[in-house]
C-alpha positions in Angstrom: -104.9 368.6 -121.9 -102.9 371.8 -122.3 -101.4 372.4 -118.9 -100.6 376.0 -119.8 -104.3 377.1 -119.9 -105.2 379.8 -117.4 -109.0 379.3 -118.0 -111.1 376.6 -119.6 -114.8 375.7 -119.9 -116.0 373.4 -117.1 -117.2 370.8 -119.6 -113.6 370.5 -121.0 -112.3 369.1 -117.7 -112.1 365.4 -116.9 -110.9 363.2 -114.1 -107.4 363.1 -115.6 -106.9 366.8 -115.2 -106.8 367.0 -111.4 -103.4 368.6 -111.3 -104.7 371.4 -113.5 -108.3 371.9 -112.3 -108.4 370.2 -108.9 -110.7 367.4 -107.7 -113.9 369.3 -107.6 -113.6 370.7 -111.1 -112.4 367.5 -112.6 -115.5 365.7 -111.2 -117.9 368.4 -112.4 -116.4 368.3 -115.9 -116.5 364.6 -116.0 -120.2 364.6 -115.1 -121.0 367.3 -117.6 -119.4 365.3 -120.4 -120.8 361.8 -119.5 -123.8 362.1 -117.1 -125.6 365.2 -118.3 -126.5 363.2 -121.5 -128.1 360.6 -119.1 -130.4 363.3 -117.7 -128.4 364.4 -114.6 -128.6 368.2 -114.4 -125.4 370.0 -113.7 -124.9 373.8 -113.9 -122.4 375.1 -116.5 -119.4 377.1 -115.7 -115.7 377.9 -116.3 -112.4 377.2 -114.5 -109.5 379.3 -113.4 -106.8 376.6 -113.5 -104.1 375.8 -111.0 -101.7 377.1 -113.7 -103.2 380.5 -113.1 -102.8 380.1 -109.3 -99.1 379.2 -109.6 -98.6 382.1 -112.0 -100.3 384.5 -109.7 -98.0 383.4 -106.8 -95.0 383.8 -109.1 -96.1 387.2 -110.6 -96.5 388.6 -107.1 -93.2 386.9 -105.8 -95.0 385.2 -103.0 -93.4 381.8 -103.0 -90.4 382.5 -100.8 -92.5 384.8 -98.6 -94.9 382.0 -97.9 -92.0 379.6 -97.2 -90.6 382.1 -94.7 -93.9 382.3 -92.8 -94.4 378.5 -92.7 -90.9 377.8 -91.6 -90.7 376.4 -88.1 -94.4 377.0 -87.3 -95.8 374.7 -84.6 -99.3 373.8 -85.8 -100.2 372.4 -82.3 -99.8 375.9 -81.0 -103.1 377.5 -82.1 -101.9 381.0 -81.7 -98.9 380.4 -83.9 -101.1 378.6 -86.5 -103.6 381.5 -86.5 -100.9 384.1 -87.0 -99.3 382.0 -89.8 -102.5 381.5 -91.7 -103.6 385.1 -91.4 -100.2 386.4 -92.7 -100.2 384.2 -95.8 -103.8 385.0 -96.6 -103.1 388.7 -96.4 -100.1 388.3 -98.8 -102.3 386.6 -101.4 -105.3 388.9 -101.0 -102.9 391.9 -101.6 -101.6 390.5 -104.8 -102.7 391.6 -108.3 -103.6 389.8 -111.5 -101.5 390.4 -114.5 -103.3 392.2 -117.3 -103.4 389.1 -119.6 -104.7 386.9 -116.8 -107.4 389.4 -115.8 -108.6 389.8 -119.4 -108.8 386.0 -119.9 -110.8 385.5 -116.7 -113.2 388.3 -117.6 -113.7 387.1 -121.1 -114.6 383.6 -119.8 -117.0 385.3 -117.3 -118.7 387.3 -120.1 -119.1 384.1 -122.2 -120.8 382.4 -119.3 -123.1 385.1 -118.0 -123.2 387.8 -120.7 -122.0 391.3 -120.2 -125.5 392.7 -119.6 -126.1 390.2 -116.8 -123.0 390.6 -114.7 -124.4 393.1 -112.2 -127.6 391.3 -111.4 -127.0 387.5 -112.1 -124.9 385.9 -109.4 -122.4 383.1 -109.8 -120.8 380.7 -107.3 -117.1 380.9 -106.9 -115.8 377.6 -105.6 -112.3 376.5 -104.6 -110.9 373.3 -106.1 -107.6 372.2 -104.7 -105.3 369.7 -106.6 -105.3 367.5 -103.4 -109.1 367.6 -102.9 -111.9 365.1 -103.4 -109.4 362.2 -103.8 -110.3 358.7 -102.7 -107.4 358.6 -100.3 -107.9 362.1 -98.7 -111.1 364.1 -99.0 -109.8 367.6 -98.0 -113.6 368.4 -97.9 -114.4 371.9 -96.7 -110.8 372.9 -96.4 -111.1 375.8 -98.9 -113.8 378.5 -99.3 -116.8 379.1 -101.5 -118.4 382.4 -102.3 -122.0 382.6 -103.4 -124.1 385.2 -105.5 -121.0 387.0 -106.7 -121.9 389.8 -109.2 -119.7 392.1 -111.3 -116.2 391.9 -112.6 -114.3 393.4 -109.6 -116.3 391.2 -107.1 -115.5 388.2 -109.2 -111.7 388.9 -109.2 -111.8 389.6 -105.5 -113.6 386.3 -104.8 -111.0 384.4 -106.9 -108.2 385.9 -104.9 -110.0 385.0 -101.7 -110.3 381.4 -103.0 -106.5 381.4 -103.6 -106.0 382.7 -100.1 -108.2 380.0 -98.6 -105.6 377.4 -99.5 -103.9 378.7 -96.3 -106.7 378.8 -93.8 -105.7 377.5 -90.4 -107.6 374.2 -90.9 -106.1 373.7 -94.4 -102.6 374.1 -93.1 -103.3 371.8 -90.1 -104.9 369.2 -92.3 -102.1 369.1 -94.9 -99.5 368.8 -92.1 -101.4 365.9 -90.6 -101.4 364.1 -93.9 -97.9 365.1 -94.8 -98.8 367.0 -97.9 -96.2 369.7 -99.0 -98.0 373.0 -98.8 -96.4 374.7 -101.9 -96.8 371.7 -104.1 -100.6 371.9 -103.9 -102.3 374.2 -106.3 -105.7 375.7 -106.3 -108.2 376.0 -109.2 -111.4 378.0 -109.0 -114.8 377.1 -110.5 -117.1 379.9 -111.5 -120.5 378.3 -111.9 -124.0 379.4 -112.8 -126.0 379.8 -109.6 -129.1 377.6 -109.1 -131.8 379.6 -107.5 -131.9 377.4 -104.4 -132.2 380.6 -102.4 -135.9 380.3 -103.4 -135.9 376.5 -103.3 -133.8 374.0 -101.3 -130.4 372.4 -101.2 -128.3 369.9 -99.3 -126.1 366.9 -99.5 -126.6 363.2 -100.4 -124.5 360.1 -99.8 -124.7 356.8 -101.7 -123.9 355.0 -98.4 -125.2 355.2 -94.9 -122.8 357.6 -93.3 -122.8 356.0 -89.9 -122.9 352.2 -90.4 -121.4 352.1 -93.9 -124.4 350.1 -95.2 -124.0 350.2 -99.0 -127.5 349.9 -100.2 -129.1 353.2 -99.3 -128.9 356.9 -100.4 -129.0 359.3 -97.5 -130.3 362.8 -98.3 -130.1 365.8 -96.0 -131.8 369.0 -97.1 -133.1 372.4 -96.0 -134.5 375.6 -97.6 -132.2 378.1 -99.2 -128.6 377.9 -100.2 -126.7 374.9 -99.1 -124.0 376.4 -97.0 -126.1 376.2 -93.8 -126.6 372.4 -94.1 -122.8 371.8 -94.7 -121.9 374.2 -91.8 -124.4 372.5 -89.5 -126.3 375.7 -88.8 -129.6 374.0 -89.3 -131.2 370.7 -88.3 -132.1 369.4 -91.8 -134.8 367.1 -93.2 -133.4 363.5 -93.7 -134.5 361.0 -96.4 -133.3 357.4 -96.9 -133.9 355.5 -100.1 -133.2 351.8 -100.7 -131.1 351.6 -103.9 -131.7 348.0 -105.2 -135.5 348.4 -105.4 -135.2 352.0 -106.6 -133.4 350.7 -109.6 -136.3 348.3 -110.2 -138.8 351.2 -110.3 -140.2 351.0 -106.7 -140.8 354.2 -104.6 -138.4 352.8 -102.0 -138.2 355.7 -99.6 -137.7 353.9 -96.3 -137.3 356.9 -94.0 -138.4 360.6 -93.8 -137.4 362.7 -90.8 -138.6 366.3 -90.6 -135.9 368.7 -89.4 -136.6 372.0 -87.8 -134.8 373.9 -90.6 -134.8 377.0 -88.4 -132.7 379.2 -90.7 -132.2 379.6 -94.4 -129.6 381.5 -96.5 -130.9 383.7 -99.3 -129.5 386.3 -101.7 -128.5 389.5 -100.0 -130.7 392.6 -100.3 -127.9 394.9 -101.2 -124.7 395.0 -103.4 -122.6 394.9 -100.3 -124.2 391.8 -98.9 -124.1 388.9 -101.4 -126.0 386.5 -99.0 -127.8 386.7 -95.7 -129.4 384.3 -93.2 -133.0 384.7 -92.2 -135.4 382.7 -90.1 -137.3 380.1 -92.0 -141.1 380.9 -92.1 -143.0 378.6 -89.7 -145.2 377.1 -92.3 -142.3 376.3 -94.5 -140.4 374.7 -91.7 -143.3 372.4 -91.0 -143.1 371.0 -94.6 -140.5 368.6 -96.0 -138.1 370.5 -98.3 -138.4 367.8 -101.1 -141.5 365.9 -102.2 -141.4 362.2 -102.9 -140.9 362.6 -106.7 -137.9 364.9 -106.1 -136.4 362.5 -103.5 -136.6 359.6 -105.9 -135.2 361.5 -108.8 -132.3 362.8 -106.8 -131.6 359.3 -105.4 -131.6 357.9 -109.0 -129.0 360.5 -110.0 -126.8 359.6 -107.0 -127.0 356.0 -108.0 -126.0 356.9 -111.6 -123.0 359.0 -110.3 -121.9 356.2 -108.0 -122.0 353.6 -110.8 -120.2 355.9 -113.2 -117.3 356.5 -110.8 -117.1 352.9 -109.6 -116.8 351.8 -113.3 -114.3 354.6 -113.9 -111.9 353.5 -111.1 -112.6 349.8 -111.3 -114.0 349.3 -107.8 -116.9 350.4 -105.7 -116.8 354.1 -105.1 -119.5 355.5 -102.8 -120.1 359.2 -103.4 -120.7 362.4 -101.4 -122.9 364.7 -103.6 -124.2 368.3 -103.2 -127.5 369.1 -104.8 -129.8 372.2 -105.2 -133.4 372.7 -106.1 -134.2 375.8 -108.2 -137.1 377.5 -106.6 -138.0 379.4 -109.8 -138.2 376.5 -112.2 -138.5 373.6 -109.9 -135.5 371.8 -111.4 -133.0 369.7 -109.5 -129.3 370.0 -110.0 -126.1 368.3 -108.9 -123.5 371.0 -108.0 -120.7 368.8 -106.7 -119.7 365.1 -106.3 -116.7 363.6 -104.6 -115.7 360.1 -103.4 -116.7 359.2 -99.8 -113.5 358.5 -97.9 -114.4 357.0 -94.5 -116.5 353.9 -94.9 -115.2 353.0 -98.4 -111.8 352.3 -96.8 -113.0 350.2 -93.8 -112.6 346.5 -93.6 -116.2 345.3 -93.3 -115.2 341.9 -91.9 -113.8 343.5 -88.8 -116.5 345.0 -86.6 -116.1 346.8 -83.3 -119.1 346.8 -81.0 -119.6 349.2 -78.1 -122.1 348.2 -75.4 -123.2 350.1 -72.3 -122.9 347.7 -69.3 -125.6 349.2 -67.1 -129.1 348.1 -67.7 -131.3 350.7 -65.9 -129.8 353.9 -67.1 -132.8 355.8 -68.6 -132.9 358.2 -65.6 -129.3 359.2 -66.3 -130.0 360.6 -69.8 -129.5 364.3 -70.0 -129.9 365.0 -73.7 -130.6 363.3 -77.0 -129.5 364.2 -80.6 -128.4 362.7 -83.9 -125.7 360.0 -83.4 -122.6 360.2 -85.6 -120.5 357.0 -85.6 -121.1 354.0 -83.3 -118.7 354.6 -80.4 -118.9 355.6 -76.8 -116.7 358.0 -74.9 -116.6 359.5 -71.4 -114.9 362.7 -70.3 -115.1 366.2 -69.0 -117.1 368.9 -70.8 -115.6 372.0 -72.3 -118.4 374.3 -73.3 -117.6 376.7 -76.1 -120.7 378.9 -75.7 -119.8 382.4 -76.7 -116.4 381.5 -78.1 -115.7 382.9 -81.6 -113.2 381.6 -84.1 -111.2 384.8 -83.6 -110.3 383.9 -80.0 -110.4 380.1 -80.1 -106.7 379.9 -79.9 -106.9 381.3 -76.4 -108.9 378.3 -75.2 -107.2 375.8 -72.9 -108.7 372.6 -74.2 -107.2 369.4 -72.8 -106.8 366.2 -74.9 -109.7 363.9 -74.1 -112.1 366.6 -73.2 -115.6 366.6 -74.7 -116.3 369.6 -77.0 -119.7 371.2 -76.6 -120.6 374.0 -79.1 -123.5 375.7 -80.9 -121.9 374.5 -84.2 -118.4 373.8 -85.3 -116.4 375.8 -87.9 -113.7 374.5 -90.1 -111.3 376.8 -88.3 -111.9 374.9 -85.1 -110.5 371.6 -86.5 -107.1 371.8 -84.7 -109.0 371.8 -81.4 -111.5 369.1 -82.5 -108.6 366.8 -83.0 -108.0 366.8 -79.3 -111.6 365.9 -78.4 -112.8 362.5 -77.3 -116.3 363.4 -78.4 -118.1 366.4 -80.0 -121.6 367.7 -79.2 -123.4 370.5 -81.0 -126.8 372.2 -80.7 -127.4 372.3 -84.4 -126.6 370.2 -87.5 -127.5 366.9 -89.1 -125.5 363.8 -90.1 -123.8 365.6 -93.0 -122.8 368.8 -91.2 -119.2 369.9 -90.7 -119.0 368.5 -87.1 -120.3 365.1 -88.3 -117.8 364.9 -91.2 -114.8 365.8 -89.1 -115.9 363.5 -86.2 -116.0 360.5 -88.7 -112.5 361.4 -90.0 -111.1 361.6 -86.5 -112.9 358.5 -85.4 -114.6 360.1 -82.4 -118.3 359.9 -81.5 -120.4 363.0 -82.1 -124.0 364.0 -81.2 -125.3 366.8 -83.3 -128.7 368.6 -83.3 -129.0 368.5 -79.5 -130.7 371.9 -79.5 -129.9 372.8 -75.8 -126.4 371.4 -75.3 -124.6 374.6 -74.7 -127.3 375.6 -72.2 -127.5 372.3 -70.3 -124.0 370.9 -70.3 -121.5 372.7 -68.0 -117.7 373.0 -68.3 -116.0 370.5 -66.0 -119.1 368.2 -65.8 -118.4 364.5 -66.5 -120.6 362.8 -69.0 -120.8 359.7 -71.3 -121.5 360.2 -75.0 -123.1 357.1 -76.6 -123.6 356.7 -80.3 -123.8 352.9 -80.0 -127.6 352.7 -79.4 -129.0 353.5 -82.9 -129.6 356.7 -84.8 -130.3 358.6 -81.6 -127.2 359.7 -79.7 -127.6 359.7 -75.9 -125.7 361.9 -73.4 -125.6 360.4 -69.9 -124.7 362.0 -66.6 -121.4 360.8 -65.2 -119.1 358.1 -66.5 -121.2 355.0 -67.5 -119.3 351.7 -67.7 -119.1 350.3 -71.2 -117.4 347.4 -73.0 -115.7 347.2 -76.4 -115.8 344.0 -78.4 -113.8 343.2 -81.6 -115.5 340.8 -84.0 -113.9 339.3 -87.1 -116.8 338.0 -89.2 -114.4 336.1 -91.4 -113.7 333.8 -88.5 -117.4 332.7 -88.1 -118.0 329.1 -89.2 -120.7 328.2 -91.7 -123.7 326.5 -90.2 -126.5 324.5 -91.6 -129.2 325.9 -89.3 -130.1 329.5 -90.4 -129.3 332.0 -87.7 -131.5 335.1 -87.8 -131.6 338.3 -85.8 -134.1 339.7 -83.4 -134.1 343.5 -84.2 -136.1 345.7 -81.9 -135.1 349.1 -83.2 -135.0 350.2 -86.8 -132.2 352.6 -85.8 -129.7 349.7 -85.3 -130.7 347.7 -88.4 -128.0 349.0 -90.7 -125.4 348.7 -88.0 -125.8 344.9 -88.0 -126.4 344.5 -91.8 -122.9 343.1 -92.3 -123.5 340.2 -90.0 -124.1 337.0 -91.9 -127.6 336.6 -90.5 -130.2 334.9 -92.7 -132.8 337.5 -92.1 -134.8 338.8 -89.1 -136.8 336.3 -87.0 -138.5 338.9 -85.0 -139.1 342.6 -85.6 -141.5 344.0 -83.0 -143.9 346.7 -84.0 -144.2 347.8 -80.4 -140.8 349.5 -80.5 -141.7 351.5 -83.6 -145.0 352.5 -82.1 -143.4 353.5 -78.9 -140.4 355.4 -80.2 -141.4 356.5 -83.7 -145.1 357.1 -83.4 -145.2 358.0 -79.7 -148.9 358.0 -79.2 -151.7 355.4 -78.5 -153.1 354.5 -82.0 -156.7 355.0 -81.0 -155.9 358.3 -79.3 -154.4 359.4 -82.6 -157.6 358.5 -84.4 -160.2 359.5 -81.9 -158.6 362.4 -79.9 -161.3 364.8 -81.1 -164.0 362.7 -79.4 -162.0 362.8 -76.1 -161.9 366.6 -76.3 -158.6 366.8 -74.3 -156.8 370.1 -75.3 -153.4 368.9 -74.1 -153.7 365.6 -76.0 -154.8 367.3 -79.2 -152.0 369.8 -78.9 -149.5 367.0 -78.5 -150.8 365.1 -81.6 -150.7 368.3 -83.6 -147.0 368.7 -82.8 -146.3 365.0 -83.7 -148.0 365.1 -87.1 -146.3 368.2 -88.5 -145.4 367.5 -92.1 -148.1 364.8 -92.6 -151.5 365.0 -94.3 -153.5 363.7 -91.4 -153.2 361.5 -88.3 -153.7 358.2 -90.3 -151.0 359.2 -92.8 -148.7 359.9 -89.9 -149.2 356.5 -88.3 -149.0 354.5 -91.5 -146.0 356.3 -92.9 -144.0 356.3 -89.6 -144.7 352.6 -89.0 -143.9 351.7 -92.7 -140.6 353.6 -92.5 -139.6 351.7 -89.3 -140.5 348.3 -90.8 -138.9 349.2 -94.2 -135.6 350.2 -92.6 -135.3 346.8 -91.0 -136.5 345.0 -94.1 -134.1 346.7 -96.5 -131.1 345.9 -94.2 -131.7 342.2 -94.8 -133.3 342.1 -98.2 -134.0 339.6 -99.8 -133.9 337.4 -96.7 -137.2 337.1 -94.7 -138.0 339.7 -92.1 -140.7 338.5 -89.8 -142.7 341.5 -88.5 -144.9 340.8 -85.5 -148.1 342.8 -85.3 -148.4 344.9 -82.2 -148.5 343.0 -78.9 -148.8 345.6 -76.1 -150.6 344.7 -73.0 -153.3 347.0 -71.7 -151.1 348.4 -68.9 -148.4 349.2 -71.5 -150.9 350.8 -73.8 -152.4 352.7 -70.9 -149.1 354.3 -70.1 -148.7 355.7 -73.7 -149.9 359.3 -74.4 -153.6 359.2 -74.7 -153.8 355.6 -73.5 -155.8 356.3 -70.4 -158.8 357.2 -72.5 -158.9 353.9 -74.4 -157.6 351.2 -72.2 -159.5 349.1 -69.5 -157.9 348.2 -66.2 -157.1 344.5 -66.1 -156.0 342.4 -63.1 -153.6 340.3 -65.2 -152.8 342.1 -68.5 -150.2 339.4 -69.4 -153.0 337.0 -70.2 -155.7 339.6 -71.0 -156.6 341.7 -74.0 -153.5 341.5 -76.1 -152.3 340.2 -79.4 -154.9 338.7 -81.8 -157.9 339.4 -79.6 -157.4 343.2 -80.1 -157.3 343.0 -83.9 -160.9 342.1 -84.5 -162.3 344.0 -81.5 -164.4 347.0 -82.3 -162.4 348.9 -79.8 -159.1 348.4 -81.7 -159.9 347.2 -85.2 -159.4 350.6 -86.8 -155.9 350.9 -85.3 -155.1 347.4 -86.5 -156.2 348.5 -90.0 -153.4 351.1 -90.0 -150.9 348.4 -89.2 -152.2 346.4 -92.2 -151.9 349.4 -94.5 -148.4 350.1 -93.3 -147.3 346.5 -94.1 -149.1 346.7 -97.5 -147.2 349.9 -98.3 -143.9 348.4 -97.4 -144.5 345.3 -99.5 -146.2 346.8 -102.6 -145.1 350.4 -102.9 -141.6 350.1 -101.5 -141.2 346.6 -103.0 -139.9 345.0 -99.8 -141.8 341.7 -100.3 -139.4 339.9 -98.0 -141.6 341.1 -95.1 -143.5 338.3 -93.5 -146.2 339.1 -90.9 -146.7 337.3 -87.6 -149.8 337.1 -85.4 -149.0 337.0 -81.7 -150.9 335.6 -78.8 -153.6 333.8 -80.9 -155.5 331.5 -78.6 -157.7 329.5 -81.0 -158.0 328.6 -84.7 -161.3 330.5 -84.9 -159.5 333.6 -83.6 -156.9 333.2 -86.3 -159.6 333.2 -89.0 -161.2 336.3 -87.5 -157.9 338.1 -87.7 -157.6 337.0 -91.4 -161.1 338.5 -92.1 -159.9 341.9 -90.8 -156.6 341.7 -92.7 -158.6 341.1 -95.9 -160.8 344.0 -95.2 -157.7 346.3 -95.1 -156.2 344.9 -98.2 -153.6 342.5 -96.6 -154.3 339.0 -97.8 -152.3 335.9 -97.1 -150.9 334.4 -100.3 -151.5 337.6 -102.3 -148.2 338.7 -104.0 -146.5 335.9 -102.1 -147.4 337.2 -98.6 -146.7 334.7 -95.8 -148.3 334.7 -92.4 -146.6 333.1 -89.3 -148.1 332.3 -86.0 -146.3 333.1 -82.8 -146.3 329.8 -80.9 -146.4 331.0 -77.3 -149.6 329.5 -75.8 -150.0 325.8 -75.0 -153.0 325.7 -77.3 -150.8 326.6 -80.2 -148.8 323.4 -79.6 -151.8 321.2 -78.7 -153.7 322.3 -81.8 -150.6 322.7 -83.9 -152.0 320.4 -86.6 -155.1 322.6 -87.1 -153.2 325.9 -86.9 -150.7 324.6 -89.5 -153.5 324.3 -92.1 -153.9 328.1 -92.1 -150.4 329.5 -91.7 -147.0 329.4 -93.5 -144.9 328.9 -90.4 -144.6 328.9 -86.6 -142.2 331.0 -84.6 -141.8 329.8 -81.0 -142.0 332.6 -78.4 -140.2 330.8 -75.6 -140.7 333.7 -73.1 -144.5 333.5 -73.0 -144.5 329.7 -73.6 -142.4 329.1 -70.6 -144.6 331.2 -68.3 -147.8 329.6 -69.5 -146.5 326.0 -69.4 -145.0 326.5 -65.9 -148.0 328.6 -64.8 -146.0 331.6 -63.5 -145.8 335.4 -64.1 -142.4 336.1 -65.7 -142.7 339.7 -64.4 -143.0 338.5 -60.8 -139.8 338.5 -58.8 -141.4 336.1 -56.2 -141.3 333.2 -58.7 -138.5 334.3 -60.9 -136.2 331.5 -59.7 -138.6 329.0 -61.3 -138.6 330.6 -64.7 -136.4 328.5 -67.0 -136.9 327.9 -70.8 -134.8 324.7 -70.3 -137.4 323.1 -68.1 -138.3 319.6 -69.4 -142.0 320.5 -69.7 -141.1 323.5 -71.9 -138.7 321.4 -74.0 -141.3 318.7 -74.5 -143.8 321.3 -75.8 -141.1 322.6 -78.2 -140.2 319.1 -79.4 -143.9 318.3 -80.0 -144.4 321.5 -82.0 -141.3 320.9 -84.2 -142.4 317.4 -85.0 -146.0 318.4 -85.8 -144.8 321.3 -88.0 -142.5 318.9 -89.9 -145.4 316.5 -90.6 -147.6 319.3 -91.8 -144.8 320.8 -94.1 -144.7 324.2 -92.5 -141.6 326.0 -91.2 -140.9 326.3 -87.5 -138.3 328.7 -86.0 -137.7 330.3 -82.6 -137.4 334.0 -81.7 -137.7 333.9 -77.9 -134.9 334.9 -75.6 -133.8 331.3 -74.7 -131.3 330.7 -77.5 -129.7 334.1 -76.9 -129.1 333.5 -73.2 -128.2 329.8 -73.3 -126.0 328.2 -76.1 -126.9 324.7 -74.8 -130.6 325.6 -75.4 -129.7 326.5 -79.0 -128.0 323.2 -79.3 -131.1 321.4 -78.1 -133.1 323.1 -80.8 -130.7 322.0 -83.5 -130.9 318.4 -82.3 -134.7 318.6 -82.5 -134.5 319.8 -86.2 -135.6 323.5 -85.8 -135.6 325.3 -89.2 -134.2 328.6 -87.9 -133.0 330.3 -84.7 -133.3 334.0 -84.2 -131.2 335.7 -81.5 -130.4 339.2 -80.3 -127.3 340.8 -82.0 -125.1 340.6 -78.9 -125.7 336.8 -78.9 -125.2 336.2 -82.6 -121.5 335.2 -82.4 -121.8 332.7 -79.5 -124.9 331.2 -81.0 -123.3 330.5 -84.4 -120.4 328.8 -82.6 -122.6 326.7 -80.4 -124.7 325.6 -83.4 -121.6 324.7 -85.3 -120.4 322.6 -82.4 -123.6 320.5 -82.2 -123.9 320.2 -85.9 -120.4 318.8 -86.1 -121.3 316.3 -83.4 -124.5 315.2 -85.2 -122.5 314.7 -88.4 -120.0 312.6 -86.5 -122.7 310.4 -85.1 
């Protein structure tokens, strides 16, 4: 490449030209050359090279002036930093282009747009620094972008502003922190055809889960209008998750869709003096997802193509951070930027740090919820930045370790953010500015809280927890928590498969790196309670109840979905799929719903559909509900959700489990209902397990075994029913013990019968999680698998290894 070029076509750039065109432009040129032929749409453009930047600095004799301003500046002093950045930017903005350079730039502009279109067709003017979008340092968001620029003079002004943005406060601070020499870094500018996303949608996508580092998903955030608001965190965007391995096999493997409020959108400005403006999103638009399923899948395929190309290019796995835009005029998708992801790609996956809140009963202490960023916990005093502008932020006395609370964060605030122990914002999604910076700094952040600046007061002590799944929780006061370091490479290999009990889909990716052999118990109750948030029959029959408050609540829940059934089926399928893809292709055993009547009664709408029982623990629960006329229709939605997960998404590792099934006849009646709703044992390899938790399951194990593919011992209920006690009663709690000889005899009997009948038998009850010696007993009896809670995984593996070694020795 000729390093003396002042301008060049975007398609002429490649990854080897970073010194000349910067990371962003090098990446775009590389994709135009090699990925556009594969069907990936990328807008054309031209480049003002770093050679032009350095020549501009030299022509205007700015080099020594900039050195003088930078000399002896203390970047920890925000007032000094602000003064320094402002002075340098003014020097650059006051400079002039040489005649030759100006003519070359305008000739390239005319070739791209056409002379007749310059005043009414906008272009994007994007900064591309020579130390940007590198695998070892992202520099993401450090320089500026200008959208919908029209006309020659506006273009030249925008290019100078891009040059000047190399010396924003945050860019100076960032380079100092990473020991980059300021004047050795050049800046190139990309002038790119605008995609009419002002009439469509735009956002970002990652080829990795941005919180856990799980490699096998694409995460998409999007909103209506130009993409700056998503990046800045000004909106709470829609979020979509797609499972990559099955997407590549042709399945519609969308495993999550979350509707964001998308409260604002950026559009083209109405006048020449206003290139863009921000308006309220129309209510009806905000209630719809910004992408349809076809667009989600196409975009995800492109992200996978981009990731593979860059991984092959550098010779190792390279997860990508991609910006996309949907043209509202033509309906076409485009990739407008791609850079390497720099946080999780550098982590050692064998070393896992786990944060756990110590207090059990803490729900009453929750103040606010939002989107969790990271997986850490922090406590500290709040500093509320409500009403603080970036112009006077240097006047704020922010102490190291304080918790930052703001409407949104701005790149100019990064010097202060570096001092924070946690960050909380009203707006934003997992890919907004606050989230990106928090990950780089290694501090927990909760974004999209809505009312944080109104609710949280300066000086108030709180605990910020991102360790409890996708939902970040803000607790009143300092909540005790523990930090555990796990080195998975130290775990011994065991012969007995150890599986996980996963209650919440939100934590599935977090534990995907653990060497578990699948999931022995995924409870539908958690998903129904926390994802669906309504009694299933109330969802279906609320019009018959004629309760205005209930109907209004359901209307608010089902925004973005075709109808109530679609809402239930899709939400349940996403919850199940998220767990299933984290452990694919290992088995994930999903237990059909097993609420008791009192638990169902307490759900919204439950009082209209649930009877009062004296002892719900042994009443209308589990299998007996599924064929009942009073619940059968709701169970049908569960079956359809499982069918969607297995057949549409392709997650055929899902195994279903029937709980609290008292008789063989009852089992067969459940099968009839499953068949009616298209879920048939044996079809497409579908297996059905029985929860062995009632003495009759053990006594009649030989008969049950003829109709199932496996048993999973539910030691909690089995213990209470063998010992004849209520495990919820404090009066007899001292008698409750899974290690009682009577319970162990039942388990031994079941294992032996299952072995004779050639069906699998595992355990998913709490016993092995709580008592390593109980896990050892199960291994001695020949159990096929043990499933435990994540916090017990390490100690269970070690206990199993110990007994296996002893058995070999004998």
